[in-house]
N, CA, C and O atoms as a Maestro MAE file, in Angstrom:
{
 s_m_m2io_version
 :::
 2.0.0
}

f_m_ct {
 s_m_title
 :::
 protein
 m_atom[292] {
  # First column is atom index #
  i_m_mmod_type
  r_m_x_coord
  r_m_y_coord
  r_m_z_coord
  i_m_residue_number
  s_m_chain_name
  s_m_pdb_residue_name
  s_m_pdb_atom_name
  i_m_atomic_number
  :::
  1 25 -23.949 -26.677 20.421 1 A "MET " " N  " 7
  2 3 -24.112 -27.315 21.702 1 A "MET " " CA " 6
  3 2 -22.825 -27.022 22.441 1 A "MET " " C  " 6
  4 15 -21.753 -27.198 21.862 1 A "MET " " O  " 8
  5 25 -22.868 -26.599 23.647 2 A "THR " " N  " 7
  6 3 -21.703 -26.228 24.473 2 A "THR " " CA " 6
  7 2 -21.221 -27.445 25.258 2 A "THR " " C  " 6
  8 15 -21.929 -28.448 25.355 2 A "THR " " O  " 8
  9 25 -19.995 -27.353 25.826 3 A "ASN " " N  " 7
  10 3 -19.492 -28.392 26.659 3 A "ASN " " CA " 6
  11 2 -20.413 -28.675 27.860 3 A "ASN " " C  " 6
  12 15 -20.637 -29.812 28.276 3 A "ASN " " O  " 8
  13 25 -20.942 -27.519 28.395 4 A "ASN " " N  " 7
  14 3 -21.868 -27.646 29.531 4 A "ASN " " CA " 6
  15 2 -23.125 -28.518 29.159 4 A "ASN " " C  " 6
  16 15 -23.578 -29.354 29.941 4 A "ASN " " O  " 8
  17 25 -23.638 -28.283 27.970 5 A "ASP " " N  " 7
  18 3 -24.750 -29.051 27.562 5 A "ASP " " CA " 6
  19 2 -24.460 -30.531 27.430 5 A "ASP " " C  " 6
  20 15 -25.238 -31.401 27.822 5 A "ASP " " O  " 8
  21 25 -23.289 -30.766 26.852 6 A "ILE " " N  " 7
  22 3 -22.908 -32.206 26.699 6 A "ILE " " CA " 6
  23 2 -22.700 -32.883 28.037 6 A "ILE " " C  " 6
  24 15 -23.068 -34.048 28.191 6 A "ILE " " O  " 8
  25 25 -22.135 -32.208 28.993 7 A "LEU " " N  " 7
  26 3 -21.904 -32.717 30.407 7 A "LEU " " CA " 6
  27 2 -23.298 -32.986 31.046 7 A "LEU " " C  " 6
  28 15 -23.513 -34.002 31.707 7 A "LEU " " O  " 8
  29 25 -24.221 -32.041 30.820 8 A "LYS " " N  " 7
  30 3 -25.592 -32.180 31.400 8 A "LYS " " CA " 6
  31 2 -26.285 -33.360 30.834 8 A "LYS " " C  " 6
  32 15 -26.890 -34.149 31.560 8 A "LYS " " O  " 8
  33 25 -26.202 -33.501 29.475 9 A "LYS " " N  " 7
  34 3 -26.843 -34.614 28.874 9 A "LYS " " CA " 6
  35 2 -26.277 -35.991 29.239 9 A "LYS " " C  " 6
  36 15 -27.004 -36.972 29.396 9 A "LYS " " O  " 8
  37 25 -24.960 -36.014 29.365 10 A "LEU " " N  " 7
  38 3 -24.294 -37.285 29.786 10 A "LEU " " CA " 6
  39 2 -24.681 -37.620 31.254 10 A "LEU " " C  " 6
  40 15 -24.901 -38.788 31.573 10 A "LEU " " O  " 8
  41 25 -24.763 -36.634 32.121 11 A "ARG " " N  " 7
  42 3 -25.169 -36.846 33.497 11 A "ARG " " CA " 6
  43 2 -26.587 -37.449 33.546 11 A "ARG " " C  " 6
  44 15 -26.833 -38.379 34.314 11 A "ARG " " O  " 8
  45 25 -27.527 -36.919 32.724 12 A "ILE " " N  " 7
  46 3 -28.896 -37.429 32.740 12 A "ILE " " CA " 6
  47 2 -28.881 -38.763 32.151 12 A "ILE " " C  " 6
  48 15 -29.473 -39.661 32.750 12 A "ILE " " O  " 8
  49 25 -28.270 -39.012 31.034 13 A "ALA " " N  " 7
  50 3 -28.309 -40.249 30.265 13 A "ALA " " CA " 6
  51 2 -27.734 -41.366 31.089 13 A "ALA " " C  " 6
  52 15 -28.235 -42.487 31.006 13 A "ALA " " O  " 8
  53 25 -26.726 -41.132 31.866 14 A "LEU " " N  " 7
  54 3 -26.040 -42.183 32.658 14 A "LEU " " CA " 6
  55 2 -26.496 -42.200 34.126 14 A "LEU " " C  " 6
  56 15 -25.956 -42.937 34.951 14 A "LEU " " O  " 8
  57 25 -27.495 -41.374 34.425 15 A "SER " " N  " 7
  58 3 -28.003 -41.267 35.792 15 A "SER " " CA " 6
  59 2 -26.973 -41.065 36.927 15 A "SER " " C  " 6
  60 15 -26.980 -41.697 37.984 15 A "SER " " O  " 8
  61 25 -26.082 -40.103 36.578 16 A "LEU " " N  " 7
  62 3 -24.973 -39.839 37.468 16 A "LEU " " CA " 6
  63 2 -25.363 -38.735 38.509 16 A "LEU " " C  " 6
  64 15 -26.076 -37.779 38.205 16 A "LEU " " O  " 8
  65 25 -24.877 -38.925 39.684 17 A "LYS " " N  " 7
  66 3 -24.988 -37.921 40.784 17 A "LYS " " CA " 6
  67 2 -23.724 -37.107 40.811 17 A "LYS " " C  " 6
  68 15 -22.705 -37.502 40.243 17 A "LYS " " O  " 8
  69 25 -23.787 -35.963 41.475 18 A "ASP " " N  " 7
  70 3 -22.556 -35.110 41.598 18 A "ASP " " CA " 6
  71 2 -21.336 -35.894 42.090 18 A "ASP " " C  " 6
  72 15 -20.226 -35.765 41.574 18 A "ASP " " O  " 8
  73 25 -21.605 -36.734 43.141 19 A "THR " " N  " 7
  74 3 -20.515 -37.507 43.721 19 A "THR " " CA " 6
  75 2 -19.953 -38.462 42.686 19 A "THR " " C  " 6
  76 15 -18.747 -38.709 42.696 19 A "THR " " O  " 8
  77 25 -20.777 -39.020 41.781 20 A "ASP " " N  " 7
  78 3 -20.305 -39.919 40.777 20 A "ASP " " CA " 6
  79 2 -19.399 -39.192 39.864 20 A "ASP " " C  " 6
  80 15 -18.330 -39.706 39.536 20 A "ASP " " O  " 8
  81 25 -19.773 -37.982 39.417 21 A "ILE " " N  " 7
  82 3 -19.027 -37.164 38.530 21 A "ILE " " CA " 6
  83 2 -17.646 -36.800 39.095 21 A "ILE " " C  " 6
  84 15 -16.623 -36.849 38.411 21 A "ILE " " O  " 8
  85 25 -17.680 -36.430 40.396 22 A "ILE " " N  " 7
  86 3 -16.440 -36.086 41.052 22 A "ILE " " CA " 6
  87 2 -15.526 -37.257 41.100 22 A "ILE " " C  " 6
  88 15 -14.324 -37.090 40.894 22 A "ILE " " O  " 8
  89 25 -16.036 -38.477 41.370 23 A "GLU " " N  " 7
  90 3 -15.222 -39.690 41.356 23 A "GLU " " CA " 6
  91 2 -14.685 -39.988 39.999 23 A "GLU " " C  " 6
  92 15 -13.522 -40.373 39.873 23 A "GLU " " O  " 8
  93 25 -15.463 -39.831 38.998 24 A "ILE " " N  " 7
  94 3 -15.015 -40.046 37.586 24 A "ILE " " CA " 6
  95 2 -13.869 -39.125 37.260 24 A "ILE " " C  " 6
  96 15 -12.857 -39.539 36.694 24 A "ILE " " O  " 8
  97 25 -14.037 -37.880 37.621 25 A "LEU " " N  " 7
  98 3 -12.957 -36.906 37.310 25 A "LEU " " CA " 6
  99 2 -11.652 -37.224 38.076 25 A "LEU " " C  " 6
  100 15 -10.551 -37.009 37.569 25 A "LEU " " O  " 8
  101 25 -11.817 -37.764 39.367 26 A "LYS " " N  " 7
  102 3 -10.657 -38.207 40.103 26 A "LYS " " CA " 6
  103 2 -9.919 -39.310 39.418 26 A "LYS " " C  " 6
  104 15 -8.692 -39.375 39.507 26 A "LYS " " O  " 8
  105 25 -10.638 -40.209 38.714 27 A "LEU " " N  " 7
  106 3 -9.958 -41.303 38.051 27 A "LEU " " CA " 6
  107 2 -9.088 -40.807 36.929 27 A "LEU " " C  " 6
  108 15 -8.161 -41.498 36.509 27 A "LEU " " O  " 8
  109 25 -9.373 -39.607 36.431 28 A "ALA " " N  " 7
  110 3 -8.572 -38.998 35.347 28 A "ALA " " CA " 6
  111 2 -7.664 -37.891 35.884 28 A "ALA " " C  " 6
  112 15 -7.240 -36.988 35.163 28 A "ALA " " O  " 8
  113 25 -7.385 -38.005 37.192 29 A "ASP " " N  " 7
  114 3 -6.460 -37.137 37.949 29 A "ASP " " CA " 6
  115 2 -6.814 -35.674 37.806 29 A "ASP " " C  " 6
  116 15 -5.980 -34.816 37.514 29 A "ASP " " O  " 8
  117 25 -8.161 -35.421 38.037 30 A "PHE " " N  " 7
  118 3 -8.692 -34.062 38.040 30 A "PHE " " CA " 6
  119 2 -9.534 -33.869 39.194 30 A "PHE " " C  " 6
  120 15 -10.537 -34.566 39.346 30 A "PHE " " O  " 8
  121 25 -9.169 -32.890 40.099 31 A "GLU " " N  " 7
  122 3 -9.925 -32.638 41.314 31 A "GLU " " CA " 6
  123 2 -10.871 -31.436 41.062 31 A "GLU " " C  " 6
  124 15 -10.495 -30.418 40.480 31 A "GLU " " O  " 8
  125 25 -12.109 -31.622 41.533 32 A "ILE " " N  " 7
  126 3 -13.087 -30.436 41.436 32 A "ILE " " CA " 6
  127 2 -13.962 -30.617 42.622 32 A "ILE " " C  " 6
  128 15 -14.266 -31.730 43.051 32 A "ILE " " O  " 8
  129 25 -14.381 -29.438 43.168 33 A "SER " " N  " 7
  130 3 -15.159 -29.385 44.303 33 A "SER " " CA " 6
  131 2 -16.624 -29.475 43.849 33 A "SER " " C  " 6
  132 15 -16.982 -29.284 42.687 33 A "SER " " O  " 8
  133 25 -17.488 -29.800 44.932 34 A "LYS " " N  " 7
  134 3 -18.933 -29.915 44.587 34 A "LYS " " CA " 6
  135 2 -19.500 -28.623 44.117 34 A "LYS " " C  " 6
  136 15 -20.353 -28.612 43.229 34 A "LYS " " O  " 8
  137 25 -19.045 -27.493 44.695 35 A "SER " " N  " 7
  138 3 -19.551 -26.191 44.359 35 A "SER " " CA " 6
  139 2 -19.104 -25.768 42.928 35 A "SER " " C  " 6
  140 15 -19.867 -25.169 42.171 35 A "SER " " O  " 8
  141 25 -17.873 -26.099 42.607 36 A "GLU " " N  " 7
  142 3 -17.384 -25.903 41.193 36 A "GLU " " CA " 6
  143 2 -18.161 -26.668 40.174 36 A "GLU " " C  " 6
  144 15 -18.456 -26.166 39.090 36 A "GLU " " O  " 8
  145 25 -18.500 -27.905 40.525 37 A "LEU " " N  " 7
  146 3 -19.246 -28.747 39.660 37 A "LEU " " CA " 6
  147 2 -20.651 -28.232 39.426 37 A "LEU " " C  " 6
  148 15 -21.153 -28.227 38.302 37 A "LEU " " O  " 8
  149 25 -21.300 -27.782 40.556 38 A "SER " " N  " 7
  150 3 -22.667 -27.274 40.431 38 A "SER " " CA " 6
  151 2 -22.694 -26.050 39.552 38 A "SER " " C  " 6
  152 15 -23.689 -25.799 38.872 38 A "SER " " O  " 8
  153 25 -21.586 -25.258 39.551 39 A "ALA " " N  " 7
  154 3 -21.556 -23.978 38.722 39 A "ALA " " CA " 6
  155 2 -21.578 -24.439 37.221 39 A "ALA " " C  " 6
  156 15 -22.053 -23.679 36.377 39 A "ALA " " O  " 8
  157 25 -21.116 -25.565 36.898 40 A "LEU " " N  " 7
  158 3 -21.173 -26.026 35.489 40 A "LEU " " CA " 6
  159 2 -22.560 -26.373 35.019 40 A "LEU " " C  " 6
  160 15 -22.880 -26.331 33.831 40 A "LEU " " O  " 8
  161 25 -23.404 -26.733 36.039 41 A "PHE " " N  " 7
  162 3 -24.794 -27.166 35.657 41 A "PHE " " CA " 6
  163 2 -25.819 -26.022 35.776 41 A "PHE " " C  " 6
  164 15 -27.004 -26.267 35.549 41 A "PHE " " O  " 8
  165 25 -25.419 -24.784 36.122 42 A "ARG " " N  " 7
  166 3 -26.291 -23.679 36.173 42 A "ARG " " CA " 6
  167 2 -26.632 -23.094 34.848 42 A "ARG " " C  " 6
  168 15 -25.943 -23.356 33.863 42 A "ARG " " O  " 8
  169 25 -27.697 -22.292 34.784 43 A "LYS " " N  " 7
  170 3 -28.071 -21.659 33.574 43 A "LYS " " CA " 6
  171 2 -27.073 -20.561 33.215 43 A "LYS " " C  " 6
  172 15 -26.430 -20.009 34.108 43 A "LYS " " O  " 8
  173 25 -26.932 -20.239 31.966 44 A "GLU " " N  " 7
  174 3 -25.833 -19.285 31.518 44 A "GLU " " CA " 6
  175 2 -26.081 -17.877 32.063 44 A "GLU " " C  " 6
  176 15 -25.129 -17.101 32.148 44 A "GLU " " O  " 8
  177 25 -27.246 -17.528 32.417 45 A "ASP " " N  " 7
  178 3 -27.499 -16.179 32.956 45 A "ASP " " CA " 6
  179 2 -27.374 -16.093 34.459 45 A "ASP " " C  " 6
  180 15 -27.538 -15.011 35.023 45 A "ASP " " O  " 8
  181 25 -27.084 -17.218 35.141 46 A "HIS " " N  " 7
  182 3 -26.910 -17.207 36.555 46 A "HIS " " CA " 6
  183 2 -25.478 -16.566 36.873 46 A "HIS " " C  " 6
  184 15 -24.497 -16.730 36.148 46 A "HIS " " O  " 8
  185 25 -25.486 -15.856 37.989 47 A "LYS " " N  " 7
  186 3 -24.215 -15.149 38.365 47 A "LYS " " CA " 6
  187 2 -23.046 -16.105 38.679 47 A "LYS " " C  " 6
  188 15 -21.883 -15.753 38.479 47 A "LYS " " O  " 8
  189 25 -23.358 -17.292 39.162 48 A "ASN " " N  " 7
  190 3 -22.354 -18.303 39.486 48 A "ASN " " CA " 6
  191 2 -22.046 -19.307 38.421 48 A "ASN " " C  " 6
  192 15 -21.323 -20.273 38.664 48 A "ASN " " O  " 8
  193 25 -22.600 -19.091 37.201 49 A "TYR " " N  " 7
  194 3 -22.405 -20.006 36.098 49 A "TYR " " CA " 6
  195 2 -20.815 -20.047 35.718 49 A "TYR " " C  " 6
  196 15 -20.101 -19.046 35.769 49 A "TYR " " O  " 8
  197 25 -20.407 -21.212 35.370 50 A "LYS " " N  " 7
  198 3 -19.012 -21.385 34.933 50 A "LYS " " CA " 6
  199 2 -19.028 -22.202 33.631 50 A "LYS " " C  " 6
  200 15 -19.703 -23.226 33.523 50 A "LYS " " O  " 8
  201 25 -18.308 -21.741 32.711 51 A "GLU " " N  " 7
  202 3 -18.179 -22.438 31.429 51 A "GLU " " CA " 6
  203 2 -17.370 -23.722 31.575 51 A "GLU " " C  " 6
  204 15 -16.331 -23.699 32.236 51 A "GLU " " O  " 8
  205 25 -17.788 -24.818 31.003 52 A "CYS " " N  " 7
  206 3 -17.057 -26.046 31.049 52 A "CYS " " CA " 6
  207 2 -16.067 -25.995 29.938 52 A "CYS " " C  " 6
  208 15 -16.431 -25.938 28.764 52 A "CYS " " O  " 8
  209 25 -14.777 -26.016 30.312 53 A "GLY " " N  " 7
  210 3 -13.770 -25.914 29.314 53 A "GLY " " CA " 6
  211 2 -13.529 -27.303 28.704 53 A "GLY " " C  " 6
  212 15 -14.035 -28.327 29.164 53 A "GLY " " O  " 8
  213 25 -12.740 -27.265 27.664 54 A "ASP " " N  " 7
  214 3 -12.418 -28.526 26.959 54 A "ASP " " CA " 6
  215 2 -11.696 -29.549 27.808 54 A "ASP " " C  " 6
  216 15 -11.888 -30.759 27.684 54 A "ASP " " O  " 8
  217 25 -10.822 -28.987 28.711 55 A "GLN " " N  " 7
  218 3 -10.028 -29.868 29.563 55 A "GLN " " CA " 6
  219 2 -10.913 -30.633 30.590 55 A "GLN " " C  " 6
  220 15 -10.659 -31.805 30.869 55 A "GLN " " O  " 8
  221 25 -11.924 -29.978 31.132 56 A "ILE " " N  " 7
  222 3 -12.837 -30.657 32.115 56 A "ILE " " CA " 6
  223 2 -13.611 -31.764 31.371 56 A "ILE " " C  " 6
  224 15 -13.701 -32.900 31.837 56 A "ILE " " O  " 8
  225 25 -14.174 -31.393 30.188 57 A "LEU " " N  " 7
  226 3 -14.948 -32.363 29.454 57 A "LEU " " CA " 6
  227 2 -14.052 -33.586 29.040 57 A "LEU " " C  " 6
  228 15 -14.449 -34.742 29.192 57 A "LEU " " O  " 8
  229 25 -12.858 -33.282 28.523 58 A "ARG " " N  " 7
  230 3 -11.916 -34.355 28.138 58 A "ARG " " CA " 6
  231 2 -11.585 -35.234 29.350 58 A "ARG " " C  " 6
  232 15 -11.593 -36.459 29.228 58 A "ARG " " O  " 8
  233 25 -11.305 -34.664 30.472 59 A "ARG " " N  " 7
  234 3 -10.944 -35.421 31.663 59 A "ARG " " CA " 6
  235 2 -12.176 -36.287 32.092 59 A "ARG " " C  " 6
  236 15 -12.033 -37.442 32.492 59 A "ARG " " O  " 8
  237 25 -13.339 -35.698 31.992 60 A "PHE " " N  " 7
  238 3 -14.536 -36.507 32.369 60 A "PHE " " CA " 6
  239 2 -14.739 -37.710 31.480 60 A "PHE " " C  " 6
  240 15 -15.045 -38.811 31.939 60 A "PHE " " O  " 8
  241 25 -14.562 -37.472 30.210 61 A "LEU " " N  " 7
  242 3 -14.690 -38.610 29.220 61 A "LEU " " CA " 6
  243 2 -13.594 -39.613 29.462 61 A "LEU " " C  " 6
  244 15 -13.881 -40.810 29.436 61 A "LEU " " O  " 8
  245 25 -12.398 -39.233 29.688 62 A "ASN " " N  " 7
  246 3 -11.305 -40.155 29.965 62 A "ASN " " CA " 6
  247 2 -11.571 -40.951 31.308 62 A "ASN " " C  " 6
  248 15 -11.295 -42.146 31.413 62 A "ASN " " O  " 8
  249 25 -12.104 -40.231 32.278 63 A "GLY " " N  " 7
  250 3 -12.460 -40.912 33.559 63 A "GLY " " CA " 6
  251 2 -13.574 -41.871 33.398 63 A "GLY " " C  " 6
  252 15 -13.607 -42.892 34.086 63 A "GLY " " O  " 8
  253 25 -14.523 -41.588 32.494 64 A "LEU " " N  " 7
  254 3 -15.665 -42.445 32.187 64 A "LEU " " CA " 6
  255 2 -15.108 -43.722 31.575 64 A "LEU " " C  " 6
  256 15 -15.497 -44.823 31.962 64 A "LEU " " O  " 8
  257 25 -14.224 -43.576 30.645 65 A "ILE " " N  " 7
  258 3 -13.597 -44.780 29.986 65 A "ILE " " CA " 6
  259 2 -12.907 -45.593 30.957 65 A "ILE " " C  " 6
  260 15 -13.064 -46.814 30.913 65 A "ILE " " O  " 8
  261 25 -12.108 -45.030 31.889 66 A "ILE " " N  " 7
  262 3 -11.377 -45.756 32.973 66 A "ILE " " CA " 6
  263 2 -12.423 -46.506 33.832 66 A "ILE " " C  " 6
  264 15 -12.281 -47.686 34.151 66 A "ILE " " O  " 8
  265 25 -13.461 -45.762 34.178 67 A "ARG " " N  " 7
  266 3 -14.506 -46.418 35.067 67 A "ARG " " CA " 6
  267 2 -15.198 -47.573 34.429 67 A "ARG " " C  " 6
  268 15 -15.521 -48.546 35.111 67 A "ARG " " O  " 8
  269 25 -15.453 -47.505 33.083 68 A "ASN " " N  " 7
  270 3 -16.125 -48.612 32.396 68 A "ASN " " CA " 6
  271 2 -15.292 -49.738 31.922 68 A "ASN " " C  " 6
  272 15 -15.704 -50.897 31.968 68 A "ASN " " O  " 8
  273 25 -14.071 -49.399 31.446 69 A "ARG " " N  " 7
  274 3 -13.164 -50.356 30.814 69 A "ARG " " CA " 6
  275 2 -12.035 -50.795 31.754 69 A "ARG " " C  " 6
  276 15 -11.532 -51.914 31.649 69 A "ARG " " O  " 8
  277 25 -11.649 -49.915 32.660 70 A "GLY " " N  " 7
  278 3 -10.487 -50.184 33.487 70 A "GLY " " CA " 6
  279 2 -9.305 -49.361 32.917 70 A "GLY " " C  " 6
  280 15 -9.363 -48.755 31.847 70 A "GLY " " O  " 8
  281 25 -8.219 -49.398 33.740 71 A "GLN " " N  " 7
  282 3 -7.037 -48.711 33.367 71 A "GLN " " CA " 6
  283 2 -6.424 -49.256 32.085 71 A "GLN " " C  " 6
  284 15 -6.425 -50.468 31.866 71 A "GLN " " O  " 8
  285 25 -5.917 -48.405 31.264 72 A "HIS " " N  " 7
  286 3 -5.204 -48.865 30.024 72 A "HIS " " CA " 6
  287 2 -3.865 -49.349 30.427 72 A "HIS " " C  " 6
  288 15 -3.184 -48.657 31.184 72 A "HIS " " O  " 8
  289 25 -3.418 -50.535 29.960 73 A "PRO " " N  " 7
  290 3 -2.180 -51.142 30.350 73 A "PRO " " CA " 6
  291 2 -0.991 -50.380 29.859 73 A "PRO " " C  " 6
  292 15 0.146 -50.778 30.114 73 A "PRO " " O  " 8
  :::
 }
 m_bond[291] {
  # First column is bond index #
  i_m_from
  i_m_to
  i_m_order
  :::
  1 1 2 1
  2 2 3 1
  3 3 4 2
  4 3 5 1
  5 5 6 1
  6 6 7 1
  7 7 8 2
  8 7 9 1
  9 9 10 1
  10 10 11 1
  11 11 12 2
  12 11 13 1
  13 13 14 1
  14 14 15 1
  15 15 16 2
  16 15 17 1
  17 17 18 1
  18 18 19 1
  19 19 20 2
  20 19 21 1
  21 21 22 1
  22 22 23 1
  23 23 24 2
  24 23 25 1
  25 25 26 1
  26 26 27 1
  27 27 28 2
  28 27 29 1
  29 29 30 1
  30 30 31 1
  31 31 32 2
  32 31 33 1
  33 33 34 1
  34 34 35 1
  35 35 36 2
  36 35 37 1
  37 37 38 1
  38 38 39 1
  39 39 40 2
  40 39 41 1
  41 41 42 1
  42 42 43 1
  43 43 44 2
  44 43 45 1
  45 45 46 1
  46 46 47 1
  47 47 48 2
  48 47 49 1
  49 49 50 1
  50 50 51 1
  51 51 52 2
  52 51 53 1
  53 53 54 1
  54 54 55 1
  55 55 56 2
  56 55 57 1
  57 57 58 1
  58 58 59 1
  59 59 60 2
  60 59 61 1
  61 61 62 1
  62 62 63 1
  63 63 64 2
  64 63 65 1
  65 65 66 1
  66 66 67 1
  67 67 68 2
  68 67 69 1
  69 69 70 1
  70 70 71 1
  71 71 72 2
  72 71 73 1
  73 73 74 1
  74 74 75 1
  75 75 76 2
  76 75 77 1
  77 77 78 1
  78 78 79 1
  79 79 80 2
  80 79 81 1
  81 81 82 1
  82 82 83 1
  83 83 84 2
  84 83 85 1
  85 85 86 1
  86 86 87 1
  87 87 88 2
  88 87 89 1
  89 89 90 1
  90 90 91 1
  91 91 92 2
  92 91 93 1
  93 93 94 1
  94 94 95 1
  95 95 96 2
  96 95 97 1
  97 97 98 1
  98 98 99 1
  99 99 100 2
  100 99 101 1
  101 101 102 1
  102 102 103 1
  103 103 104 2
  104 103 105 1
  105 105 106 1
  106 106 107 1
  107 107 108 2
  108 107 109 1
  109 109 110 1
  110 110 111 1
  111 111 112 2
  112 111 113 1
  113 113 114 1
  114 114 115 1
  115 115 116 2
  116 115 117 1
  117 117 118 1
  118 118 119 1
  119 119 120 2
  120 119 121 1
  121 121 122 1
  122 122 123 1
  123 123 124 2
  124 123 125 1
  125 125 126 1
  126 126 127 1
  127 127 128 2
  128 127 129 1
  129 129 130 1
  130 130 131 1
  131 131 132 2
  132 131 133 1
  133 133 134 1
  134 134 135 1
  135 135 136 2
  136 135 137 1
  137 137 138 1
  138 138 139 1
  139 139 140 2
  140 139 141 1
  141 141 142 1
  142 142 143 1
  143 143 144 2
  144 143 145 1
  145 145 146 1
  146 146 147 1
  147 147 148 2
  148 147 149 1
  149 149 150 1
  150 150 151 1
  151 151 152 2
  152 151 153 1
  153 153 154 1
  154 154 155 1
  155 155 156 2
  156 155 157 1
  157 157 158 1
  158 158 159 1
  159 159 160 2
  160 159 161 1
  161 161 162 1
  162 162 163 1
  163 163 164 2
  164 163 165 1
  165 165 166 1
  166 166 167 1
  167 167 168 2
  168 167 169 1
  169 169 170 1
  170 170 171 1
  171 171 172 2
  172 171 173 1
  173 173 174 1
  174 174 175 1
  175 175 176 2
  176 175 177 1
  177 177 178 1
  178 178 179 1
  179 179 180 2
  180 179 181 1
  181 181 182 1
  182 182 183 1
  183 183 184 2
  184 183 185 1
  185 185 186 1
  186 186 187 1
  187 187 188 2
  188 187 189 1
  189 189 190 1
  190 190 191 1
  191 191 192 2
  192 191 193 1
  193 193 194 1
  194 194 195 1
  195 195 196 2
  196 195 197 1
  197 197 198 1
  198 198 199 1
  199 199 200 2
  200 199 201 1
  201 201 202 1
  202 202 203 1
  203 203 204 2
  204 203 205 1
  205 205 206 1
  206 206 207 1
  207 207 208 2
  208 207 209 1
  209 209 210 1
  210 210 211 1
  211 211 212 2
  212 211 213 1
  213 213 214 1
  214 214 215 1
  215 215 216 2
  216 215 217 1
  217 217 218 1
  218 218 219 1
  219 219 220 2
  220 219 221 1
  221 221 222 1
  222 222 223 1
  223 223 224 2
  224 223 225 1
  225 225 226 1
  226 226 227 1
  227 227 228 2
  228 227 229 1
  229 229 230 1
  230 230 231 1
  231 231 232 2
  232 231 233 1
  233 233 234 1
  234 234 235 1
  235 235 236 2
  236 235 237 1
  237 237 238 1
  238 238 239 1
  239 239 240 2
  240 239 241 1
  241 241 242 1
  242 242 243 1
  243 243 244 2
  244 243 245 1
  245 245 246 1
  246 246 247 1
  247 247 248 2
  248 247 249 1
  249 249 250 1
  250 250 251 1
  251 251 252 2
  252 251 253 1
  253 253 254 1
  254 254 255 1
  255 255 256 2
  256 255 257 1
  257 257 258 1
  258 258 259 1
  259 259 260 2
  260 259 261 1
  261 261 262 1
  262 262 263 1
  263 263 264 2
  264 263 265 1
  265 265 266 1
  266 266 267 1
  267 267 268 2
  268 267 269 1
  269 269 270 1
  270 270 271 1
  271 271 272 2
  272 271 273 1
  273 273 274 1
  274 274 275 1
  275 275 276 2
  276 275 277 1
  277 277 278 1
  278 278 279 1
  279 279 280 2
  280 279 281 1
  281 281 282 1
  282 282 283 1
  283 283 284 2
  284 283 285 1
  285 285 286 1
  286 286 287 1
  287 287 288 2
  288 287 289 1
  289 289 290 1
  290 290 291 1
  291 291 292 2
  :::
 }
}
């Protein structure tokens, strides 16, 4: 399972929209545009497909923690 698959499954499981994901990434100090984000959700054979790196997934998970639990003191 790739990082892209994990991100897709989390988006569906948590009923997140693109704007929600962008906001979650901002909480973890990571800026991403809507077009860059949509490239992560494309099929692998699409010309604009972009592989989700470890850093993006890590930042997303950290942002999700901050969103749900609040900032770590």
